[in-house]
N, C-alpha and C positions, 0 to 999 in steps of 0.2 A: 450380383443382384442387379436387376434392370433399373433403368432410370425411373420407370413408372412406379414400381414397387417401392423404390427408395423415396420418391416424392410423397407417396402415401404415408410412409412412416413419419416424415416430417410434418405433413399436414395434420396427422393425429397427435402431434406434440409428444412423440415418443421420448425425446430427450428432455423436454420440459418436465415431464413427470418422473423421469428416472435420474435426474441430475443432482438431486439433493444428497450429496455424499456427506453423511453426518460426521465422519471422522475429520473431514476438512473444516467443519465448524469448530471442533475442538482445537484443531491446529491453528486456525485463525484467532481464536480466543486467547491462546497462549502467546501468540505473537504480539497481540495488543498489550497484554500484561507485561511482556518483556520490554516493550518500549516505555511503558509507564514506570516500571521498576528501575529501568536504566536511567531515565531522567531523574527519578527520585534519588537514586544512589549518587549520581553526580552532584545533586543539589546539597546533599548532607555530607559529602566527602567520604562516602563508603566506596572502597576500591574492591572490585570483584571482576574477575576476567570475563565471565559470561555476561554480566550486566553491562560491562564497559563496551560490549559489542552490540548494544541494542539497536544501533542504526542499521545493522544487517537485517533486522526483522523486516525492514521496508522492502529490501530486495526480495524476500520470500513472499511478502504481500503482493508484489508485482507479478511474481510467478503464479501465485494463486489467481490473481485477477486475469491474467492471460488465459489460464486454463478454464476458469469458469465462464468467461465471456465467449470463448470458442465452443465450449461444451454445451452451452445453452443456446447457441445460435440457431435461428429458426429454419435455415435451409441447409442443404447438403454442402459439405466442403471436403476436398480431397487433395492429396499431393500429386496423384498420378493421372488425373484427367481434368479437363477444363470444366468449369461450371459457372453459373451466373445467378444473380438474384435481382429482384426489383429494388431499386434504391428507395422509392417511396413506400413500399410495403415492408421492407426489411430494415434498411439502414436508418430511416427517419424514426420509426418506433424504437429502435435500439438507442439512438441518441436521446430520445425523450425519456425512456426508462432510466437511463443512467443519470440524466439531469435531475429527475425527481427523486432518485435514490441518494444522490450526493449533495445537491445544492441547498435544499431547504435547511438542513441542520447546519451546514457551513455558514449560510447567511445569518442564521439566528445567532451563532456563536460570534460572528464578526460584530454584530450589534452589541453583544455583551462586552466584547473587547473594547469597542469604541466608547462605551459608557464608562468603563473603568480604566481606560488606557494610562493616564498619568499615574494612578495609584499602582497599577501592575508593573509599570516600568520602574518606579521608585523601589518597590519591593524587590523586584528582580535584581536591580543593581546593588542594593544594600546586601542582599544575600550573597551575591557573587564576591563582594569585597571581603566578607567574613570567611567564606569558603569558596575559593577560586575553583573553577572547573579544571579537569585534568589537562586540557590543551593549553591552559594559561601558564603552565609551569615553564614553557619554553619562551615566554614573553617577558621582556623587561618592563618594569613599572606598569603592571597590569592595573588599569583603572576603567572598570566597566561603565559604559554610558550607552544605554539602550535607546535606539531611535526607532520608534514605531509611529510612523506618520500616516494618518488616515485622511488627511485633509485635502489632498490633491485630486484633481479629476483623473489624472493618469493612474493613481493608486486605485480609485474606485472602479474605473473601467477595467483595468487588468485583473482585479480580484473578482468582480462580478462575472467576468467572462472566463475565469480560470487561466488566463494567458500569462499571469505574472511569472510563472516558473520558467517561461521561455525568454524572459528579459533579464539580463545580468543586473544584479544588485537589487532585484525586486523579490527574490525567492524567499527571503526571511524578514519580511516587513510587518509581521503580526506576531503576537505571542504564541499563536497556534502552530503546530507542526504541519502546516498546510501545503508546504512545497510539494509533498508527495501527491496531494489531490490534483494539483496542476499537472504533474507528471502523468497521473492516471488519465486525466481528461484528454491530454495530448494523445495518449494511446487510443482512447475511445474514438477520437476524431479520425485517426488514420486506419483503424482496424478494418472497416469494410473494404477499403482499398487493398490492405495487406492480405485479406482473405481472398480477394479476387486474383491476386498474384499467384496464389497456390494453384498448381495445375498448369500455369502458364510459364512460371519461372521455377527452376529447380529449387526445392526447399532447402537443400544443402547450401546452395549459393546465397539464398536469402539469409540463412543462419550465419554464414561466413561474413556477409556484409554487416549484420548487426554486431557480430563479435569484433570486427575490425573497428567499427565506430566506438564500441565500448573501450577498446584498448587505447585508442588515440585521442578520444575526446578529452580526458583529464589534462593531458599536456597542452591541448589547444585552448580549452575553455576553463581550465582551473580544476582544482581538487581540494575542496573545503578551504583551508587557510592559504593554500598555495595558488597564486594566480597562474593562468595559462598564458601561452604566447599570443593569443588573439584577444581574449577577454577573461573575466573572472566570475564564475558562478560559485557562490559559497556553499551550495548544496547541489547534488546531482539531479536538478529539477527539470532539465531540458531532456526531451525524449531520446536524443542520441546517446545519452549516458546509460540508459537502462532499457532500451528497446530489446536488447538480447534477453533480459530477464522475462519480459512479457512473452517473447517468442518462445522461450524455454517451456513455459506453461502451455502456450497455445499449441505447440507441436504435439505434446502428450495428449491434449484434448482431441485433436483431429484424429490421432491414431486410435484412441479409445472409442470415439464415436464410430469410426469405420469398423473396428473390431466387433462392435455390438450389432452391426448390420450384416457383416460377412467376415470370413477369415481373411485378414490382410495378406497380401502377396509378400513374397520374400523381398522384393524391391521396396515395397511400402515400409516394411520393418527396418530395412537397412537405412532408408532415408530418415526414418524417425530417430533411430539411434545416433546416426551421424549428426543430424541437425541439433538434437538435444545436447549432445556432448559439446559441440562447437559453441552453442549459445551459452552454456554454463561456464566455459573455461575462463572468461575474463573476470568472473566473480570470485570472491574470497573462498578459502577452504571451508569455513563454517557454513557458508551459504550452499556450497556444493553438497556438504553433508545433509543440510536441511532439504535440499532438492532430492537427494536419495530417499530421505524419509517421506517426502511428499509423494514420490512415485510408489513407494511401498504402500502408503495409505490409499492411493488412487487405485492400484491394482488389487487391493484387498487380499494380499497374499499372506499376511500375518494376522490371524484372527484375533489374537490377544491384543496386539497393538491397535488394531482398528476398534476393538471394543473399549480399550482404554481411552482413546481419543473421542469416542462416542458417548462417554459418560455424560449424564445430564448436566452436572456443574460446568463441564468444559463446553458443552453445546450452548449452555446459557451464556457463557462468556463469549462464544462465537456470535450469538445473536446481538449482543450489545457491543461487539468489538469496535465498530466504527465510531459509536458515541464515546466509548472509553478512550480510543486512540485520539480523537479530536479534542475532547474536553478536559482530559486529565491535567494538562498543564495549568489550567485555570484554577485547579484545586491545589496543585503542588506549590505554585508560587506563593499564595498567601499563607498556607500552612507552614511551609519551610521558613518564610520570613518571620513568622511568629516564633518558631522553634529556635532559630539562630539568634534571636534576641533574648533568649533565656540562657543565662550563664550556666545554669545547671545542665542544660542540654549540651552546650559546647564543651563542658568538662567530661562528658561521657566518651567512651571509646567509639571508634567509627562503627563497629558492628552494632552496638547497642543503639547508637543514634539512628541507624537505618531501621532497626526493628521498631523503635518508637515511631519513626516517621511513617512506616508502613501501617502500623496499628492505627494511626490517626487518619491517614489519607485513603487507605484501601476501601474502608466502608463507604466513604464519601464518593470515591471514584466509581465504584460499582453501583451505588444507589443512584447517583446522578446519571450515569450511563444508562441505567435501566429506564429512568424517567424520560430521558431524551429519546430513547428507543421507542417507548410506548407513545409518547405525546407528539413526536415530530417525525421520526423515521417511518413508522408504520402508516400514519395518516398521509404523509407526503407520497409514499409509494402507492397507496391506494388511489390517491388523487391522480397520479400519473396514469394508472391503469384506467381510471374513469375517462380521462380525456382521450386516451387512445381508442377506447371502445366507441366513442361518439363519431 
């Protein structure tokens, strides 16, 4: 395909109109529910192998994000030839779109946290004392003392700019699971430069670099409770931890875009396979299985599976997934606090406890997620589009 005809396709927004892969909406919705149910299971002392791995859902979110950001990119991108785009016409609108998509809901929930911070911290600590989290079993004299301090200029600056995830010790300073938002914003920041490297630097080399970073970063910068030799991030909130996950999704998106324009060359296919395999290797086996499922859904090779993930209830969960992911903890904390202070609840078996907790929190999580989606997410996205059209 010639450069001219290729440019016409992008000018006519071919990818913008064809990129809504409904099966991925369902996939994203299930990931958000996985995180919510995993947090709830820990809070009520319910032990389940799948729910205990809920943190891995974030890795799959990163893969999805890398895929969708590249798949809906407004200009041509390729592994095998150089290309360019206008920073002011492409990168700046991209940054603005992502800001209006992510920031308004986050800022609103930060205000809610600020208003109820002492109460939330007290409830959180009291619940942890009665039902310690799984990781506390390895600690002697576990005595939770949550410190969420919103009062410093450093905290305000780092959180309003989303830079807090790149600063050791700042990645978990709110009740929200927001460290992943900082990680995602870091990816958005470097994504235009990363795309420009395609066609100039072999994509397999780029994938290898991200994989090496993912392998060695935990030993240098820490791995959850384990400090690193250089510093200690309590969460993988710095981009070097998970750039490979974003890259794994991005590589598939570039291949799929080019396949829709023309049949990819053998070399293009080889680059795609090698790069995607290298990117995914540092991640855990469940994430690798999730990546395989993601590719099956993207390629639409299994009709029944794609239809299942495209069911309206799952697509609805996909629509509200960001609101559910970000707000659910503000519902889980007070409801669990009330439950664990009921002797009848503590006398129940772990499974019954979890069922009761789901019954009380799930309707609230979904309802509040929907309300936030309708009242904040949709208007703020439209506001962003309005400013970009001016």
